[in-house]
ZAKOL-535547 format. One record per residue (C-alpha): x, y, z; residue number from 0; residue in one letter; chain. Coordinates in Angstrom, 1 decimal, decimal comma, always signed. Layout:
xx; yy; zz; vodren; vexvex; lumdo
X; Y; Z; NUM; A; A $
...
# end
This chain:
xx; yy; zz; vodren; vexvex; lumdo
-4,5; -52,7; +29,7; 0; X; A $
-1,1; -53,1; +31,2; 1; X; A $
-0,3; -50,3; +33,5; 2; X; A $
+3,0; -49,8; +35,0; 3; X; A $
+2,5; -49,7; +38,8; 4; X; A $
+5,4; -48,5; +40,9; 5; X; A $
+6,8; -51,3; +43,1; 6; X; A $
+7,8; -50,9; +46,7; 7; X; A $
+11,1; -49,3; +47,0; 8; X; A $
+13,9; -51,4; +48,3; 9; X; A $
+16,7; -48,9; +48,5; 10; X; A $
+17,9; -45,7; +46,9; 11; X; A $
+18,8; -47,4; +43,5; 12; X; A $
+15,2; -48,6; +43,0; 13; X; A $
+13,8; -45,2; +44,0; 14; X; A $
+16,1; -43,4; +41,4; 15; X; A $
+15,1; -46,0; +38,8; 16; X; A $
+11,3; -45,3; +39,3; 17; X; A $
+12,0; -41,6; +39,4; 18; X; A $
+14,0; -41,7; +36,1; 19; X; A $
+11,2; -43,6; +34,3; 20; X; A $
+8,7; -41,0; +35,4; 21; X; A $
+10,9; -38,0; +34,4; 22; X; A $
+11,7; -39,5; +31,0; 23; X; A $
+8,0; -40,2; +30,3; 24; X; A $
+7,1; -36,6; +31,2; 25; X; A $
+9,9; -35,1; +29,1; 26; X; A $
+9,1; -37,3; +26,2; 27; X; A $
+5,4; -36,3; +26,3; 28; X; A $
+6,3; -32,6; +26,6; 29; X; A $
+8,9; -32,8; +23,7; 30; X; A $
+6,3; -34,5; +21,5; 31; X; A $
+3,7; -31,8; +22,3; 32; X; A $
+6,3; -29,0; +21,7; 33; X; A $
+7,3; -30,6; +18,4; 34; X; A $
+3,7; -30,8; +17,1; 35; X; A $
+3,1; -27,1; +18,2; 36; X; A $
+6,4; -26,1; +16,4; 37; X; A $
+5,3; -27,7; +13,2; 38; X; A $
+2,0; -26,1; +13,4; 39; X; A $
+3,4; -22,6; +13,9; 40; X; A $
+6,1; -23,1; +11,2; 41; X; A $
+3,4; -24,1; +8,7; 42; X; A $
+1,0; -21,2; +9,7; 43; X; A $
+4,0; -18,7; +9,6; 44; X; A $
+4,9; -19,9; +6,1; 45; X; A $
+1,3; -19,4; +4,9; 46; X; A $
+1,2; -15,9; +6,4; 47; X; A $
+4,6; -15,1; +4,9; 48; X; A $
+3,3; -16,0; +1,4; 49; X; A $
+0,1; -13,9; +2,0; 50; X; A $
+2,1; -11,0; +3,4; 51; X; A $
+4,5; -10,9; +0,6; 52; X; A $
+1,8; -11,1; -2,1; 53; X; A $
+0,0; -8,1; -0,5; 54; X; A $
+3,3; -6,3; -0,2; 55; X; A $
+3,9; -6,7; -4,0; 56; X; A $
+0,3; -5,3; -4,5; 57; X; A $
+1,2; -2,3; -2,3; 58; X; A $
+4,3; -1,7; -4,4; 59; X; A $
+2,1; -2,1; -7,6; 60; X; A $
-0,4; +0,5; -6,3; 61; X; A $
+2,5; +2,9; -5,2; 62; X; A $
+4,1; +2,7; -8,8; 63; X; A $
+0,7; +3,3; -10,4; 64; X; A $
+0,2; +6,3; -8,1; 65; X; A $
+3,4; +7,9; -9,1; 66; X; A $
+3,0; +7,1; -12,8; 67; X; A $
-0,1; +9,3; -12,9; 68; X; A $
+1,1; +11,9; -10,5; 69; X; A $
+2,6; +14,1; -13,3; 70; X; A $
-0,9; +14,3; -14,9; 71; X; A $
-2,6; +15,7; -11,7; 72; X; A $
+0,3; +18,0; -10,7; 73; X; A $
+0,5; +19,5; -14,2; 74; X; A $
-3,2; +20,1; -14,4; 75; X; A $
-3,3; +21,7; -10,9; 76; X; A $
-0,4; +24,0; -12,0; 77; X; A $
-2,3; +25,0; -15,2; 78; X; A $
-5,5; +25,7; -13,2; 79; X; A $
-3,6; +27,9; -10,7; 80; X; A $
-2,0; +29,9; -13,5; 81; X; A $
-5,4; +30,3; -15,2; 82; X; A $
-7,0; +31,4; -11,9; 83; X; A $
-4,3; +34,1; -11,3; 84; X; A $
-4,7; +35,4; -14,9; 85; X; A $
-7,3; +37,9; -16,0; 86; X; A $
-10,2; +37,1; -18,3; 87; X; A $
-13,1; +34,8; -18,1; 88; X; A $
-12,6; +31,2; -16,9; 89; X; A $
-12,6; +28,4; -19,6; 90; X; A $
-14,0; +25,1; -18,4; 91; X; A $
-14,1; +21,7; -20,0; 92; X; A $
-17,9; +22,1; -20,5; 93; X; A $
-18,9; +18,4; -20,1; 94; X; A $
-21,7; +17,1; -22,3; 95; X; A $
-25,2; +16,2; -20,9; 96; X; A $
-24,3; +12,5; -20,6; 97; X; A $
-21,2; +13,0; -18,6; 98; X; A $
-21,5; +11,6; -14,9; 99; X; A $
-21,1; +14,3; -12,3; 100; X; A $
-18,0; +12,7; -10,9; 101; X; A $
-16,2; +13,1; -14,2; 102; X; A $
-17,0; +16,9; -14,9; 103; X; A $
-13,4; +17,8; -14,3; 104; X; A $
-10,6; +17,0; -16,7; 105; X; A $
-9,3; +13,4; -16,7; 106; X; A $
-5,9; +14,5; -15,4; 107; X; A $
-7,3; +15,3; -12,1; 108; X; A $
-9,3; +12,0; -11,7; 109; X; A $
-6,4; +10,0; -10,2; 110; X; A $
-7,1; +6,4; -9,2; 111; X; A $
-8,2; +6,1; -5,6; 112; X; A $
-8,1; +2,3; -5,3; 113; X; A $
-8,4; +0,5; -2,0; 114; X; A $
-5,1; -0,7; -0,4; 115; X; A $
-4,7; -4,3; +1,0; 116; X; A $
-4,8; -4,9; +4,7; 117; X; A $
-6,4; -8,3; +5,2; 118; X; A $
-3,2; -10,3; +5,2; 119; X; A $
-1,6; -8,1; +7,9; 120; X; A $
-4,7; -8,2; +10,1; 121; X; A $
-4,9; -11,9; +9,8; 122; X; A $
-1,3; -12,4; +10,8; 123; X; A $
-1,7; -10,0; +13,8; 124; X; A $
-4,9; -11,6; +15,0; 125; X; A $
-3,5; -15,2; +15,3; 126; X; A $
-0,1; -14,3; +16,6; 127; X; A $
+1,9; -15,6; +13,8; 128; X; A $
+4,1; -12,6; +13,5; 129; X; A $
+6,2; -13,7; +16,4; 130; X; A $
+7,3; -16,7; +14,4; 131; X; A $
+8,7; -14,6; +11,5; 132; X; A $
+12,0; -12,9; +11,3; 133; X; A $
+11,9; -9,4; +13,1; 134; X; A $
+13,3; -7,6; +10,0; 135; X; A $
+10,5; -9,1; +7,8; 136; X; A $
+7,9; -8,1; +10,4; 137; X; A $
+9,2; -4,6; +10,6; 138; X; A $
+9,1; -4,2; +6,8; 139; X; A $
+5,5; -5,6; +6,5; 140; X; A $
+4,5; -3,3; +9,4; 141; X; A $
+5,8; -0,3; +7,5; 142; X; A $
+4,2; -1,2; +4,2; 143; X; A $
+0,8; -2,0; +5,6; 144; X; A $
+1,0; +1,2; +7,7; 145; X; A $
+1,6; +3,2; +4,5; 146; X; A $
-1,3; +1,2; +2,9; 147; X; A $
-3,5; +2,4; +5,8; 148; X; A $
-2,3; +5,9; +6,0; 149; X; A $
-2,4; +6,7; +2,3; 150; X; A $
-6,1; +6,1; +2,1; 151; X; A $
-6,7; +9,3; +4,2; 152; X; A $
-5,3; +11,8; +1,7; 153; X; A $
-7,0; +9,8; -1,1; 154; X; A $
-10,4; +10,2; +0,6; 155; X; A $
-9,6; +13,9; +1,2; 156; X; A $
-8,7; +14,3; -2,5; 157; X; A $
-12,1; +13,2; -3,5; 158; X; A $
-13,8; +15,7; -1,2; 159; X; A $
-11,6; +18,6; -2,1; 160; X; A $
-11,7; +17,8; -5,8; 161; X; A $
-15,5; +17,9; -5,7; 162; X; A $
-15,3; +21,6; -4,7; 163; X; A $
-13,7; +22,3; -8,0; 164; X; A $
-16,6; +20,9; -10,0; 165; X; A $
-18,1; +24,4; -10,7; 166; X; A $
-14,9; +25,2; -12,8; 167; X; A $
-16,0; +22,6; -15,3; 168; X; A $
-18,1; +25,3; -17,1; 169; X; A $
-17,2; +28,6; -18,7; 170; X; A $
-17,9; +31,6; -16,4; 171; X; A $
-16,8; +34,9; -15,2; 172; X; A $
-15,1; +34,8; -11,7; 173; X; A $
-14,7; +37,5; -9,2; 174; X; A $
-11,4; +38,2; -7,4; 175; X; A $
-13,0; +36,6; -4,3; 176; X; A $
-14,0; +33,4; -6,3; 177; X; A $
-10,5; +33,2; -7,8; 178; X; A $
-8,9; +33,3; -4,4; 179; X; A $
-11,3; +30,7; -3,1; 180; X; A $
-10,5; +28,3; -6,0; 181; X; A $
-6,8; +28,9; -5,7; 182; X; A $
-6,9; +27,8; -2,1; 183; X; A $
-8,7; +24,6; -3,1; 184; X; A $
-6,2; +23,9; -5,9; 185; X; A $
-3,4; +24,4; -3,2; 186; X; A $
-5,0; +22,0; -0,8; 187; X; A $
-5,4; +19,4; -3,5; 188; X; A $
-1,9; +19,8; -4,7; 189; X; A $
-0,7; +19,3; -1,1; 190; X; A $
-2,8; +16,2; -0,8; 191; X; A $
-1,3; +14,8; -3,9; 192; X; A $
+2,2; +15,5; -2,7; 193; X; A $
+1,5; +13,8; +0,6; 194; X; A $
+0,1; +10,6; -1,1; 195; X; A $
+3,0; +10,6; -3,6; 196; X; A $
+5,6; +10,7; -0,8; 197; X; A $
+4,0; +7,9; +1,0; 198; X; A $
+4,0; +5,8; -2,3; 199; X; A $
+7,6; +6,6; -2,8; 200; X; A $
+8,5; +5,5; +0,8; 201; X; A $
+6,7; +2,2; +0,2; 202; X; A $
+8,7; +1,6; -3,0; 203; X; A $
+12,0; +2,4; -1,3; 204; X; A $
+11,4; +0,3; +1,7; 205; X; A $
+10,2; -2,7; -0,3; 206; X; A $
+13,4; -2,6; -2,3; 207; X; A $
+15,3; -3,6; +0,9; 208; X; A $
+13,7; -7,1; +0,7; 209; X; A $
+13,8; -7,2; -3,1; 210; X; A $
+10,0; -6,7; -3,3; 211; X; A $
+9,4; -5,5; -6,9; 212; X; A $
+6,1; -4,7; -8,7; 213; X; A $
+4,5; -7,5; -10,7; 214; X; A $
+5,4; -7,0; -14,4; 215; X; A $
+2,1; -8,4; -15,7; 216; X; A $
+0,0; -6,4; -13,2; 217; X; A $
+1,9; -3,2; -13,9; 218; X; A $
+1,5; -3,7; -17,7; 219; X; A $
-2,2; -3,8; -17,2; 220; X; A $
-2,3; -0,8; -15,0; 221; X; A $
-0,1; +1,3; -17,3; 222; X; A $
-2,3; +0,3; -20,3; 223; X; A $
-5,4; +1,6; -18,4; 224; X; A $
-3,7; +4,8; -17,4; 225; X; A $
-2,6; +5,5; -20,9; 226; X; A $
-6,2; +5,0; -22,2; 227; X; A $
-7,8; +7,2; -19,5; 228; X; A $
-5,3; +10,0; -18,9; 229; X; A $
-4,3; +12,8; -21,4; 230; X; A $
-1,7; +11,8; -23,8; 231; X; A $
+1,9; +12,2; -22,8; 232; X; A $
+1,4; +13,0; -19,1; 233; X; A $
+1,7; +9,4; -17,8; 234; X; A $
+5,3; +8,6; -16,8; 235; X; A $
+6,9; +5,2; -16,3; 236; X; A $
+8,5; +4,9; -12,9; 237; X; A $
+12,1; +3,8; -12,7; 238; X; A $
+11,7; +1,5; -9,7; 239; X; A $
+15,3; +0,5; -9,4; 240; X; A $
+16,5; +4,1; -9,5; 241; X; A $
+13,8; +5,3; -7,0; 242; X; A $
+14,9; +2,6; -4,6; 243; X; A $
+18,6; +3,4; -5,1; 244; X; A $
+18,3; +7,2; -4,8; 245; X; A $
+15,3; +7,2; -2,4; 246; X; A $
+13,7; +9,9; -4,6; 247; X; A $
+11,0; +9,5; -7,3; 248; X; A $
+12,7; +8,8; -10,6; 249; X; A $
+11,0; +8,5; -14,0; 250; X; A $
+12,4; +6,8; -17,1; 251; X; A $
+13,6; +9,2; -19,7; 252; X; A $
+10,7; +8,9; -22,1; 253; X; A $
+7,0; +9,5; -21,3; 254; X; A $
+5,1; +6,2; -21,3; 255; X; A $
+3,3; +5,5; -24,5; 256; X; A $
+5,4; +7,9; -26,6; 257; X; A $
# end
């Protein structure tokens, strides 16, 4: 192999010539390495951006689904509170012998508690790709995935609190103390519903700043399932554009399915 060996220097000119050859060689090697690394991070960041956006759309889908069924739960809780404040015996749904324990209460209270996505965000954080994405995009994704993480807490609490209402599934006489006890539970559940709904609204509003909209095909399937499972007329179709514009929950004029 022919290896360039520096010649003995015969003056400043030859010294500078050898020095320049060495500097150019080092800079060329460093530039090539930096170029390869830049291409690697560019490709990796593009992959993460695709995954993050897909998960962000899923978060918006889940948020819209949550708000579409919110009127069902809130109306049923209001009805229960009014019945508990009234006199007379309590009238429950009286489930049949084949009804699973988790479904003793009326369907309007059994809101979906689906898992919210987090894998795409955790992967992007773990390999450092976020520093190669625009800061505004990273800030949006950080907010959406924070909502996806935080909304699971009231959802889990809803399950535990809702289970305490299971005795109301059957007809019975309630004392004043029992009525007060169940009224407090209904109030707690209504508060948890309101908290989760507010988080879902925030996700929809923030996503609109980057034109992230729900997936029409996915939402059509979700709405069909809600209409089949929930009481007739209580499921409402969310007006996503109006919600993003006004920053408050907006429903379309007609109830979904009517």
